[in-house]
N, C-alpha and C positions, 0 to 999 in steps of 0.2 A: 753847250746850249744849241738847241736845234734851230736852224734857220728856216723860216717859213717863206714861201713864195707869195708875195703880196703885190697888189696892183697899185700904181701911183694914185689912182682915183679913190682909194679906200677912204681916206680922210674926207675927201670931198663928198662922199656918199654918206658921211656920218658914221663910218665904221671906226671904232677905236680898237687897236690890237689888244688882245687880252693880256692883262698882267699875269706874270708867272709867279708872283710872290704876293699872295693874299693871306693875311694872318687867319682869316676866318675859314679858309677853305679846308685845311686839315681837319678841323673840328667838324665841319659840316659833312665832309666825306666820311669821317668815322661814324658819325651819327647815322648817315644813310646806309652804309655797308653793314655795320653792326646791328642797326635797327632792322634791316631786312632779314638778317640771319635770325635775330630773336623772334621777329614776327612769324617767320616761316616755321620756327621750332615750336611755337605755341600750338597746343592741341594736336601735336604730330602723332602721338600714339593712337589717336582715335581712328586713324586710317588703317590700323591693324596691318594685315599683310598687303594692303593696297591692291595691286594687281597680282593675285596669287600665282598667275601664270609665270611671271618673272621671279616672284619670291621663291617658288619651288626650284627654279633653275639656280637661284643664288644659294639655296640650301644644298643643292647637288654639287655646285662648284666649290662650296666650302668643305666638302667631304672628299672630293675626287679631283686631282689635278687634271685628269683627262677631261672630265666634265667641265672644269674651269676653262680649259683651252678651247674646247669646241662649243661651249655654251649649251650643254646638254640639259634637258628637262629633268633628268633623274641621274643619280650617281652611278647607276648601272649602265648608263650611256646607250639607251635604246634609241633616242631621238633628240634633236636639238630644238631650241626655240626657233622661231621663224625670222630671226635677225642675227647679225654677227654679234659677238659677245663682249665688245669693249665696254659697254655700259655696265654689263654684269660684273666685269672684273673689279671695278671699284667697290661695288657692294659686297662681292665675295671676299675681297681682302678685308673689308670692314668686319664682316661676320667672322672670319678666321681670327681676328683680333679680339672682338667684343662678344662673340657668341651669337647664336641665332635669335634675333628678336626684331621687333618692328623698327626700333630706333637705329640699330646697326645697319638695317637696309635703307632707311629713308634719310638719315642724316647726311650721307654723301650727296644726296640730291639737294638738300638745303645748302650745303657748302658750295655746290655748283651754282646755285641761284645767287648767293652772295658774291661769288667770284664773277659771275656774269655782270651783275650790277657794277662791281668795281671796275671791270674791264671796259664796260660801256662808258663809265665816267672818265676814265683815263683816255680812251680813244677819242671821244667827242671833245674833251677838254683840250687836247693837243692842238686842234685847229681853231676852236671857237671859244676857248676860255673856261674858267671854273663854273660860271653860272650855267652855261650850256651843258657842260658835262654832268653837273649835279642834277639838272632838270631831266636829262636823258636817262640817267640812272634811276631817278625817282619814278618816271613814267614806266620804265620797264618793271620796277619792283611792284607797282600797284596795278599792273595789267592783270585782270582776273585770271586769264588762262596761264599766265606765268606763275601766279600765286598757287595755282593748282598743280602744275607740272614740276615745279621746283620743290614740291612736297610729296611727290609720287615716284614710283619706281619704274616707270616707262623709260625708254632710251632718250626721250626728248630733252631732258635736262642737260645731258652731256652734249647732245647734238647742237643745241643752241649756243652753249659756251664755245664749242669749237668753231661754229660759224662766225661768231663775233670775233674770235681770235684770228680767223683767216682774214677778215676785213681789216683788223688792226695791223696785221703784218703787211698787207698790201699798201695801206696808207703810209706806213713807214718807208716802204719802197718808193712811193711817190716823192718823198722828201729828199732822199739821197741817191736813188737809183741803184742801190746795191742788190746784187743777185741773191744774197743770203736771205733777204726778206721774202723774196718770191719762193725760195726753197721752203721757208717756214710756212708760207701759204699752202704749198703742196702737202706738207706734212699734216697740217690741220685738216685739210680736205680729206686726205687719206684716212686719218683717224675718224673723221666724220662718217666716211664710208663704212668703216668697221663698227660704227655705232648704229646707223640706220640706213645703210646702203645708199640708194640713189637720191634720197631726200636732200642730202648735203649738196647735191649738184645744183640745187636752186640758187645757191649763192655764187656758183662758178661763173656763169655768164656776166653778172654785174661786176665781179672782180676783174675778169679778163678784159671786158669792154672798157672799163674805166682805166685800167693801167695802159691798155693799148692806145688810148686817146691822150692821157695826161702824163704818162711816164716821162721822167726828165732826160732820158737817154735817147739815142737815135731810134728810128722805127725798126731797123734791123736788130738792134740790141734788145728792144722791147719784145719783139717776136721770139728771139732766142731765149730771153729770160722766161717768157711764158711757157715755152716748151720745157725748159728746165723745171719749172714749177709743176708741169704735168708729170714729168718723170718722177719728181719727188712724191707726188700723190700716188702714182702707181706703185712705187716702192713701199710707201707707208702702209698701203692697204694690201698690195699684191703679195707680200710674203705670207700672210695668213691665208689668203685665197689659194695661193699655189700649194701650200702644205695640205689644205683640206682637199683640194682637187686631186692631188697626187697620192694622198694617203689611201691605201687599199680600203675600198668601201666595206669589206667584210670585217674589218677590225676598227672601225670608227662608227659613231652613231649616224643614223639617218638624218639627212639635212631637212629639218622641219620646214613645211611650207612648200617643198618641191615635190614633184611627182616622179622625178627620175633620180633622186638622191644626188643632186648637183647644186653647189652653191652658185654656179653661174646661171643655172636655170632659175633659181630663186631670185637672183639679182635682176635678171631681164624680164622675168615673168610675173610671178605673184607680187613681188616687191618693186617691180620696175614698170615696164610699159603697161602691164595689166592695170596698174593704178590709174593710168591716164585714159585708157580706152575701155575700161570696165570688163576686160576679158581675163580676169585673174583665175587661172586654173586652180581648182581646189577651193574657190571661194564659196560662201554659203548663199549668196544672193547675186542677181545681176547688177550691173553698174547703174549709175544714175542717169538722168536725162531730163529734158525740159517737160516731159509728160508726167513727171512725178511718180514714176513706176518703181522707184527704188527706195529702200530703207535709208539710203545715204543722202536723200534729199535731191531737190532739183538743182541742176547746174545753171549758171548764168552770171551775169555781171553783178547782180545784187546778192549773190550767195553769202558773202561775208557779212551781210546786214540782216539776214533772215533770223527767224526765231531761235534757230539752233546755234548759229555762230555769232550773232550780233553782240550778245552780252559777254562773249569771251574776248573779243578783240576789236570790235568796230568803233568803240568810243571816240578815238582820235584819228581814225583813218582819213576822214574828210579834211580835218585840219592839217594832217601831215601832207596830203597832196597839195593843198593850197600853199602852205608854207614852203614846201620843197621847191615848187616851181618858182615862186616869187623870190626865194633866196638865190636860186641859180641866176635869175634875171638880175638881181642886185649885184652879182659878181661882174656883170657887164663884160667889159673888154679886158678882164684880167688875163694874164699870160696863160698859155695853153697848160703849162705844168703848175697850175694854181692848186695848192694843197687843199684849200677850203672848198673850192668848187669840186675837186675830186671826191671829197668826203660827201658832199651833197649828192653827187651823181651816183656813187656806189651804193649808198644807203637808199636813195630813191629808186634805183633800178632793182635793188633787193625787194623793196616794197611792191613794185609793179610786177616783176617776174613771179614772185611767190604768190601774190594776191591773185593774179590772173590764172596761174596754174591751179590753185585751190578752187577758184571759182568755176573752172570749166572741166576739171578732171572728172571722168565718168565712173571711176572705180571706187573701191572702198575709201571712204572719207569720214574721219571722226572729227568732232569739233575741237578736240585738244590739239590736232595738228596745227591749228592757227597760232600756237606758241612760236612757230618759226617766223611769224610776221611781227611779233612783239618787238624784237630789237630794232628792226627797220623803222617802225612807227615811232618808237622812243627816240631814236637818234635824229630823225628828221624833225620831229617836234622840238627837241632840245636845240638843235642847231638853228632851225628856221625862226623860232620864236625870239631867240637872243639876237640873231643877226638883224632881223627886221626891227626889233625894239631899239637897237642901237642906232638904226637909221630912221627913227621915227620923226625926225625933223622934216623928212620928205612926206608929203601928205598921202601919196599913193601907198606907202608902206603902212600907214595908219589904216587905210581902207582895207588892206590885205589882212592885217591883224584883226580888225573888227569882223571881217568876213569869216576868218578862221574861227573866231570866238563864237560867232552866230551859228556856224555850221555845227560846232561842238555842242552848243546848248540845244539845238534842234535834235541832234542824234541822241543826246542824253535823255531828253524828254521822251522820245520814242522808245528807247530801250527800257527806261525805268517804268514806262506805262505798261510794258508787257508783263510786269510782275506787280499786279495791282496791290497785293497785300504786303509788299516789301517796302518798308519805310516810305509810305505814300506821300509824305510831305516833302521828301527830298527833291523831287523834280520841280516843285514850286520854288523852293529856296534856290536851286540851281538856276532856274529861269530868272528870278529877280536879281540875283547877284550877277548873272551873266549879262543881263541887259545893262546893269550899272557899268560893268567892265567894258562893254561895247561903246557906251556913251563916253566913258573916260578916254578910250583909245581914239575917239574921233575928235576930242577937244584938246588941243595942245597944252593949255594951261593945267589940265588935270593929269598930265604925264610929266610934270616937272616938280623937282623938289620933293617934299614929303608926300605930296599927293601921288607922285609916281609910285611910291611904295604901296599905297592903298590900292591903286589900279592894278599893280602886279599881283598883289595878294588876292584881289577879287577874281582876276583871270585864272590864277592857279586853283582857287577853290571851285569855280564854276567848271573848269576843265577837268579836274581830277576827282571831284566828289563822287560822281557816279561809279567810275571804275574802282575807286578806293572802297566804296561801300560793298561792291560785289566781291572785291578781294577779301575784305574782312569777313563777309559771309562764308566765303570759300574756306578760309582758315578755321572758322568756327564749326564747320560741318565735316563729318566723316565722309571720306570718299574711298570706295572699294569697288573692285570689279574691273572688267576689261574696257568698258566705255564709261568715262566720267566727264562731267562738265562742271564749270565754275559758276558760282553765283546761284541765286534762287531760280526756281522753275519759271521759265519764260515762254512756255507753250511749244517748245521744240520737241525733239525726240523724248519719249516718256520713259526712258530707261537709262540706267548708268549714271544717275545723278548722285549727289551726295547722300550719304546715309540719313535716313529719317526724314527725307523731304517728300512732300506729296508729289505724285507723278502726274497729276492732272486728271486722274480717274477716280479720285476719292480713296486712294490707298497709298501707302508708303512705297517708295522705291524698293524693290526686292521683296515686297510682301506678297504673299499668296492671295488669290481672289478670296473674297469672303472675310477679309480682315485677319486671317490667321498669320502667325509668324512663319517665316520660311522653315521648311522641313528641317529637322535636325537641331533646331534651336531649343535649348533647355527651357523648362518652365520657369516662370518668374523673371523673365528678362535676362537670365544669365547667359554669358557667352558660351557657345558650344565648345566642346573640347577641340583643341587645335586652333582655336581662334584667339588672337591676342586679347588679353583682358582689357576691357574698356572700349573695345571696338564694336561697332554695330554690325549687324548682319550684312553680308555682301550686297552691293547695290547694282550689280551689273546684270540682273535678270532681264530676260526678254519680256516685252509687254505681255500681260495676260498670264504671267506665271509659267511660261513655256519651259523655263529651266526648272529642273526637278528638285527644288527645295534643298535639303541637306545633301543630296547626291551631287549637287552642282550641275553645270551644264555648259552651253556654248560660251557664255559670257560671265558666268559667276563660278567662283570656286566652291568646292564642297565644304561642308561644315560638320564633320563627324562628331557624334556624341562620345562621351568618355567610354561607354561600354563598347562601342564599335571600334574606337581607337585601340583599346586594350586587346580586342580580338585580332585586329590586323597586326599588331606588334608581337603577338605570341609566336615564339620560336623564330623571330625575324632573321636571326643569323643562319638559319638553315636554308634560306631562299635567296635567290638573286633579287627578286622583286616580291615584296610582301603582298602585292595585289596588282591587278591590271584594271584600267577603267577606260571607257571611250572618251577621248578628248583630253587635252592637257589641263583644262580648268577643272574638270571633274577629278582628275588624278591629283591635282595640286594640293587641295585641302587635306586629303588623306596623307600625302607625303609630308606636308608641313606638320601635321599632327603627330605622326609616328616618327618622323625624321629618318625614315627608311625608304628605299627606292620604290616607287609605284610607277608601273609602265603606262604611259599615256598613249593608248592605241589611236593611231591616226593623227597625232599631233594636235594643234590648236583647234582646227575645225572638225577633227575626227575623220577627215577626208584624205589624209596622206596614206599611201599604200604601205604602211609600216606599222607592225610587221605584217607579212602575208599570213594567210591561214596556215600554210604549211610550216612557216617559221614559228607561229604561235603554238601549233600542235607539238612541234619538236621541243619547245620550251616546257610545255606541260608534261610531256613524256619524260623529260629529264628532271622533273621536279623543281624547276626554277621559279615557278609562279605559284603562290599559295592560293590567293583568292581572285575571283573575277567579280567586279562590281557592276551590276546592271545599270542601265540608264546613262546619263551624261550625254556628251556630244550635242547634236542639234535637237535638244529636248527629247532624246530617246529615238529620234528618227535617224538611225545610222544608215550609212551608204557604203558601197564598195567593200573593201576588206573588213572594215569595222562591222558591217552587217553580217558578213560571212562568219566572222569570229563569234559574234553574238549568237547567231543561229546554231553554230556548232556547240557552243557551251550550253545553251539552253536545252539542246537535244541530248546531251550526253552527261550532264551533271545535275544534281539535285539542288533546287533553290532553297534558301533559308532567308528569313527576314530578321534584321536587327535594327531596331529604332527606325522602322519604315524604309530601310535600305535593303534591297535584294542582293544577296551574294551567292556565289557558287564556290564551294571548296574544290579546287582543281587537283587536290592531292587525294581525294576520297576515292 
């Protein structure tokens, strides 16, 4: 039995220690966890290859152990993806067991989602009881951006799970002061680094500051334990970094996203400080700013509530801030090493640090990044709601609960109003039920006995109806491409939304101007060759159709026809690469269709100096590349070595067109 540090005034404040033996809890937890997994599995195949950039790397890693280790985009190991490979490893192992298909790639993400909800329940429950744990897990499960990313093959699903695990381990250390828990924190952080590099560091300051303040051992011991945790993180991530850096560059793939073929450069530049200051070398656009001159949107304190991010994550942020502060105040003069206050502080700091970083970072920022906020919001709402409810005999706690409910109703009204055609009656129902919940919270007799159950149910409905509706819409809608968003169109960035959704300009996302289907799509609405049956056309196209239809582009994977796929696969065993294309997304669809290596010239953006013109010419002279596929990259606007290669090919080889795609036979 774990002993929790409690304050003598807990009972005087109306706080009742949570029972550890509730007959209803196992059933409720099972319904929550299994229900989350089942809900996330529904309509999963509609996402097809999801982000084909990563799906192509999964295909490569399932064929080549070298590609598996490095995270290569192709099995011939020309270049890696622009992230470390840990999230790919889970999907690649699944594909090695079950074969290459959409489910084998996406089911590991669903399992990570269910595991994250389960770990959230267990972590919050430990200090605040079953009700708080179940509420926190439920909030995480119905957060729209979580419902999106736990069904998608970006690295974020594994990252979120590891961040929650790191907090869980730290809170265990707060209980008994054992160093082994801090070692485990370091391992989880290190694995998070191998998943998405420096983004995992957002949780490190909250963890370190909280343990330094509330750790049950001496200050010197706490500092020593944190250094041990740092060492564990370095070892957990550093072994792979060291191998990649020490491996001869000539016999490994180019590090995608870097300009100097260095994982350290990628870490500190494009995926590191560049994301904060907007100076990502190799990026396709300048960083953001208050002047609105960036495709990534304006920075500022209201960024998480704007039309791009609001529907993803903002529903309960005001309530979390209100409840978090009030709950810490409620702890009052509890001992320094109070486990409940420690939980409130670490999750609250996670919310503040991550929220402020996302709000003011000037570099590349996508709405789905906000999934890293979801666990903090869920935990604080779960803990704060239950703690203040138990202390509702004090009138100030009632006022706080009513204020949190009021803020939630207002933000739901605003967010639901941005999607005028999406269940337009819902905001009215939320407002009516929310007002009833506020009144009930302010009147003591309405929060006692059976009436208390009615008040709680009303508050739950009013607080979760909006995000749940968005989550249901997210599950029901296909999502494909490099930039995806949850829920219905709310007037934000007009690209990368779910398949088949109007993008605000009178055409479907991913649809070419004039109402035509994306290039390469078969007549009659059939899926193009290489695309998973039942999946809609990719939805990551730039506004205005800048990405080249079936050839793919910067943000959307290519969708080759059956005729083109057959041509590319002809005599595939005679070549190292059956084709080469500008940009990883353009190459990805051809690779997934043929299941043979396709060289992605220039990596994701088409701007990496790999291969050089001389290297490409040598490959061609040695007969290693069969076809060159024109277009791709930044809508055909190649730069650097990509432009040099394109110019050399067009000047020296004869073009031919197959299903509106221009190719050059490099063996002719």
